[in-house]
C-alpha positions in Angstrom: 18.3 -8.7 55.5 16.5 -10.8 58.1 16.7 -14.6 58.0 13.2 -16.1 57.5 14.2 -19.8 57.8 13.8 -21.7 61.1 14.6 -25.3 62.3 12.1 -27.7 63.7 12.9 -26.7 67.2 12.1 -23.1 66.7 8.8 -24.0 64.9 7.8 -25.9 68.1 8.5 -22.9 70.3 6.4 -20.2 68.5 4.6 -17.5 70.4 1.3 -19.3 70.0 2.6 -22.5 71.4 4.2 -20.6 74.3 0.8 -18.9 74.9 -1.0 -22.2 75.4 -2.0 -23.2 71.8 -1.2 -26.9 71.0 1.2 -27.7 68.1 -1.7 -29.3 66.2 -4.0 -26.4 66.7 -1.5 -23.9 65.5 -0.9 -25.9 62.3 -4.6 -26.0 61.7 -4.9 -22.2 62.2 -2.0 -21.8 59.7 -3.7 -24.1 57.2 -7.1 -22.3 57.6 -5.5 -18.9 57.3 -3.6 -19.9 54.1 -6.6 -21.6 52.4 -8.6 -18.5 53.3 -6.1 -16.3 51.5 -6.2 -18.5 48.5 -10.0 -18.7 48.3 -10.4 -15.0 48.8 -7.7 -14.2 46.2 -9.2 -16.5 43.7 -12.7 -15.0 44.0 -11.1 -11.5 43.4 -9.2 -12.6 40.4 -5.7 -12.1 41.9 -2.7 -13.9 40.6 -0.9 -16.8 42.2 2.1 -14.7 43.1 0.0 -12.2 45.0 -1.8 -15.0 46.9 1.5 -16.7 47.7 3.0 -13.5 49.0 0.1 -13.0 51.2 0.5 -16.5 52.6 4.2 -16.0 53.3 3.5 -12.8 55.1 0.8 -14.7 57.2 3.3 -17.4 58.3 6.1 -14.9 59.0 3.8 -12.8 61.1 2.8 -15.6 63.4 6.5 -16.4 64.1 6.5 -13.3 66.2 2.7 -13.0 67.5 0.3 -15.4 68.9 -3.1 -16.5 67.4 -4.7 -15.5 70.7 -3.6 -11.9 70.3 -4.5 -11.4 66.5 -7.4 -13.3 64.9 -6.2 -15.3 62.0 -8.9 -14.2 59.5 -8.3 -10.4 60.1 -4.5 -11.0 59.8 -5.2 -13.0 56.4 -7.2 -10.0 55.0 -4.4 -7.7 56.0 -1.7 -9.9 54.5 -3.7 -10.2 51.2 -4.3 -6.4 51.2 -0.5 -5.7 51.6 0.5 -8.4 49.0 -1.7 -6.8 46.4 0.1 -3.6 46.7 3.5 -5.2 46.7 2.8 -7.4 43.6 1.2 -4.4 41.8 -2.3 -5.9 41.8 -3.9 -3.7 44.5 -7.5 -4.3 45.7 -9.5 -2.0 47.9 -9.7 -2.9 51.5 -13.5 -2.8 51.4 -13.6 -5.2 48.5 -11.4 -7.7 50.4 -13.7 -7.3 53.5 -16.7 -7.8 51.3 -15.3 -11.0 49.8 -14.4 -12.2 53.3 -17.9 -11.6 54.5 -19.3 -13.9 51.7 -16.8 -16.6 52.7 -16.9 -16.5 56.6 -19.9 -17.3 58.8 -21.2 -14.8 61.4 -19.0 -16.5 64.3 -15.7 -16.0 62.4 -16.6 -12.5 61.0 -17.3 -11.5 64.6 -13.5 -11.1 65.0 -13.5 -8.1 62.5 -15.5 -6.0 65.1 -17.7 -2.9 64.3 -15.3 -1.3 61.8 -13.6 -4.1 59.8 -11.8 -1.6 57.6 -10.2 0.2 60.6 -9.1 -3.3 62.0 -7.4 -4.2 58.8 -5.8 -0.8 58.2 -4.4 -0.6 61.7 -3.1 -4.1 61.5 -1.2 -3.3 58.3 1.2 -1.1 60.3 1.9 -3.8 62.8 2.4 -6.3 60.0 5.0 -4.1 58.2 6.9 -3.7 61.5 6.9 -7.4 62.2 8.2 -8.5 58.8 10.7 -5.7 59.0 9.6 -4.1 55.8 11.1 -7.1 53.8 8.4 -7.2 51.1 10.0 -9.0 48.2 9.3 -12.8 48.3 10.4 -15.4 45.8 8.2 -18.4 45.2 8.7 -21.9 43.8 6.6 -21.2 40.7 9.3 -19.4 38.8 11.9 -22.2 39.5 9.4 -24.9 38.8 8.9 -23.6 35.2 12.7 -23.0 34.8 13.6 -26.5 35.8 10.9 -28.1 33.7 12.1 -26.4 30.5 15.3 -28.3 30.6 13.8 -31.8 30.9 13.8 -34.1 27.8 11.1 -36.7 27.2 7.5 -37.2 26.3 6.0 -33.7 26.3 2.5 -34.9 27.2 3.7 -36.7 30.3 6.1 -33.8 31.0 3.1 -31.4 31.0 1.1 -33.7 33.3 4.0 -33.9 35.8 4.5 -30.1 35.7 0.8 -29.5 36.4 0.8 -32.0 39.3 3.9 -30.3 40.7 2.2 -26.8 40.4 -0.7 -28.1 42.5 1.7 -29.4 45.1 3.3 -25.9 45.2 -0.2 -24.4 45.9 -0.9 -26.9 48.6 2.6 -26.5 50.2 1.5 -22.9 51.1 -0.8 -24.4 53.8 2.4 -25.9 55.5 5.5 -24.2 57.0 7.9 -25.4 54.3 8.3 -21.8 53.3 9.7 -21.1 56.8 12.3 -24.0 56.5 13.7 -24.0 52.9 14.4 -21.8 50.0 12.0 -21.7 47.1 14.5 -23.5 44.8 14.7 -26.5 47.1 11.0 -26.6 47.5 10.6 -26.6 43.7 13.1 -29.5 43.3 11.3 -31.5 46.1 7.8 -31.1 44.6 9.0 -31.9 41.0 10.6 -35.0 42.5 7.3 -36.0 44.2 5.3 -35.2 41.1 7.6 -37.3 38.9 7.2 -40.3 41.2 3.4 -40.1 41.2 3.1 -39.4 37.5 5.6 -42.1 36.7 7.7 -39.7 34.6 11.4 -40.3 35.2 13.8 -37.5 34.2 16.5 -39.4 32.3 18.1 -36.6 30.3 18.1 -32.8 30.5 19.6 -29.9 28.8 23.1 -28.8 30.0 23.9 -32.1 31.6 27.5 -32.5 32.8 29.4 -35.7 33.7 29.6 -34.6 37.4 25.8 -34.3 37.6 24.3 -37.5 39.2 20.8 -36.2 39.4 19.0 -33.6 37.5 18.8 -31.1 40.4 22.6 -31.1 40.8 22.8 -28.7 38.0 20.6 -26.1 39.8 21.2 -26.6 43.6 24.0 -28.2 45.6 24.2 -30.1 48.8 20.6 -31.2 48.7 20.2 -34.7 50.1 17.3 -37.1 49.7 16.4 -36.7 53.3 15.6 -33.0 52.8 13.5 -33.7 49.7 11.6 -36.5 51.5 11.0 -34.3 54.5 9.4 -31.7 52.3 7.3 -34.3 50.4 5.9 -35.8 53.6 4.9 -32.4 55.0 2.9 -31.8 51.8 1.5 -35.3 51.7 0.4 -35.0 55.4 -2.2 -32.4 54.2 -4.1 -35.0 52.3 -4.2 -37.5 55.2 -7.1 -36.2 57.3 -6.9 -38.0 60.6 -10.0 -39.0 62.5 -9.1 -36.8 65.3 -8.9 -33.7 63.2 -12.2 -34.6 61.4 -14.0 -34.9 64.7 -12.4 -31.8 66.3 -15.1 -29.1 66.8 -14.8 -25.7 65.2 -12.8 -23.2 67.2 -14.9 -20.6 69.1 -15.1 -17.1 67.6 -12.3 -14.8 68.6 -13.1 -11.4 70.0 -12.3 -8.5 67.8 -9.2 -6.6 69.1 -11.3 -3.5 69.5 -13.9 -5.2 71.7 -11.4 -7.3 73.7 -10.7 -6.7 77.3 -8.0 -4.4 78.1 -5.1 -6.2 80.0 -5.6 -5.8 83.7 -2.9 -4.8 86.1 -2.7 -5.7 89.8 -2.6 -2.3 91.5 -2.5 -2.3 95.3 -5.1 -0.4 97.1 -4.1 3.0 98.3 -3.6 3.2 102.1 -5.0 6.6 102.5 -7.3 5.7 105.5 -7.8 2.5 107.3 -11.5 2.6 106.5 -11.2 3.8 102.9 -11.0 1.2 100.1 -9.7 2.8 96.8 -9.8 -0.2 94.3 -10.3 1.0 90.7 -13.5 -0.2 89.1 -13.2 -3.3 86.9 -13.3 -2.7 83.1 -16.7 -3.2 81.4 -17.2 -6.8 80.0 -17.9 -6.8 76.3 -21.0 -8.3 74.9 -20.6 -11.3 72.6 -20.0 -15.0 72.7 -16.2 -15.0 72.8 -15.3 -18.2 74.7 -11.7 -19.1 75.0 -9.9 -15.9 74.0 -10.4 -13.3 76.8 -7.0 -11.5 76.7 -6.8 -10.1 73.1 -5.4 -6.7 73.3 -6.6 -3.9 71.1 -4.6 -3.5 67.8 -4.5 0.2 68.3 -3.1 -0.3 71.8 -0.5 -2.7 70.5 0.5 -0.3 67.7 0.6 2.8 70.1 1.8 1.5 73.4 1.0 4.0 76.2 2.8 3.7 79.6 0.6 3.1 82.5 0.9 5.7 85.3 1.8 4.3 88.7 -0.2 5.4 91.6 2.0 6.2 94.6 1.1 4.6 98.0 1.1 6.9 100.9 1.8 5.8 104.5 -1.0 6.1 107.1 0.7 8.9 108.9 0.6 11.1 105.8 -3.1 10.4 105.2 -5.0 12.8 103.2 -8.7 13.0 102.0 -9.5 11.2 98.8 -10.2 14.4 97.0 -6.7 15.6 97.9 -4.8 13.2 95.8 -4.7 13.3 92.0 -3.8 10.6 89.5 -0.1 10.7 90.1 -0.3 10.7 93.9 0.5 14.4 94.4 -1.6 16.5 96.8 -3.9 19.0 95.1 -3.7 22.7 95.7 -5.4 23.8 99.0 -7.8 26.1 97.1 -9.5 23.0 95.5 -10.2 21.0 98.6 -13.3 23.0 99.8 -14.8 24.0 96.5 -15.2 20.7 94.6 -13.9 18.1 96.9 -17.1 16.1 96.7 -17.1 15.7 92.9 -13.3 15.4 92.4 -12.1 11.9 91.7 -8.6 10.5 92.2 -8.4 9.2 88.5 -9.2 12.7 87.0 -6.7 15.2 86.0 -6.5 18.3 88.1 -8.4 21.3 86.7 -6.4 23.7 84.5 -5.4 26.9 86.2 -7.2 30.1 85.2 -5.6 32.3 82.5 -3.5 35.2 83.8 -5.2 38.6 84.0 -3.4 41.2 82.0 -3.7 44.8 83.4 -5.0 47.4 80.9 -3.9 51.1 81.2 -6.8 53.2 82.5 -8.5 55.6 80.2 -8.4 59.5 80.8 -11.5 61.2 82.2 -12.0 63.3 79.1 -11.0 60.7 76.6 -14.4 60.4 75.0 -15.1 64.3 74.8 -11.9 65.5 73.1 -11.7 65.5 69.4 -8.5 64.6 67.8 -6.8 67.4 65.7 -7.3 67.0 62.0 -4.5 65.4 60.0 -1.9 67.7 58.5 -1.2 65.7 55.2 -4.5 66.9 53.8 -4.0 70.7 54.4 -1.5 71.4 51.6 -2.9 69.9 48.4 -0.7 69.3 45.5 -1.1 71.7 42.4 -3.1 70.0 39.6 -1.0 68.8 36.5 -0.8 71.3 33.6 -3.2 71.1 30.7 -1.9 69.9 27.4 -1.2 72.5 24.8 -4.2 73.6 22.8 -3.7 72.9 19.1 -5.5 74.9 16.3 -8.6 73.2 15.2 -10.1 72.9 11.6 -12.4 75.9 12.2 -16.1 76.4 11.8 -15.9 75.6 8.1 -14.5 72.2 8.9 -17.4 71.3 11.3 -15.6 72.0 14.6 -14.4 74.8 16.9 -10.8 75.3 17.8 -9.9 73.7 21.1 -8.5 70.7 22.9 -11.0 68.1 21.9 -10.8 68.9 18.2 -7.0 69.2 18.1 -5.4 66.7 15.8 -8.7 65.2 14.5 -9.0 64.5 10.8 -11.7 66.4 8.9 -14.6 64.2 8.2 -16.1 64.1 4.7 -19.6 65.0 4.2 -21.9 63.3 1.8 
């Protein structure tokens, strides 16, 4: 199974950061995507496990891909769509898109393109390949309830503490703690944080042993206070909205992958003649207000990569007319140079060869006047089957004449 836990150095060298996105911007994108999944799942009535699974898929996906290549809200809908099927609470793709349309404004929904369902369904295959089909995810909710059942003390304060810790688990999904620590350690850290804030000190618990110095020693081992404090600080940083983040303008809308510019390749001009310039035409520019992200590849092109054909460069001594070179650099057949040289283009495939002519045997001169002989299997007919024996009838007195049809019939009674 793949390892989904990273250290802080790896979290600062993600594909988005290597692609030019700042560390703070990437964290903001992760938080916006996670909160969008939670809000969309809440409006659709999904459970907390389904929403949490979708958020974990979202964080794992962007450890291999950049936010510049895949719009975060399209990826969030895809993660929620897959998580619903994994957690056995499936929702239709069109219902998820409809809910997302009610949450997002026009600028953000622009990234879904002309066919949002096709964008989400195509991205699902890339998501499955990225997470290596590792679909089962554990969350801190289960361990939170398991640990809380072992505590002793005031039940009212305990319930308040558990509710606060549950809210902290929900908020921790907007951070990257799920990419750093196991769900057991996250549950311990957030219970510890909630107990400090609610002033509920765990003094005794069920199954306590003399070697247990703290309550979590019974469940996890080798967990230091530095680890717990690091998790607590990452969650508390969500509630500290700095002035810089508050004044930061909204990010410009990302282009949908289907409308984005295809990646350009530097292809040298063909040196066919010194006076002929054979540069390929530039790709058409899409219409829209996409500002910063001009290099988003198509999701379909990323899912089905097609190698680009390399055009060979001929020396000046072997110069040929433009119509005499096909897409792979090979000269065309001589018969096509004079017929359609003016309309033939170097980027078009050569026309297919004509089908072969199959010679037919010639008909005889009197084939239509001669009549075929009659068939022989009808000349000798088989003899008819023998008639059944004629039995004696009841006679005229009985109401019938002797013969085949009256043989064996019972005499009818007259009234």
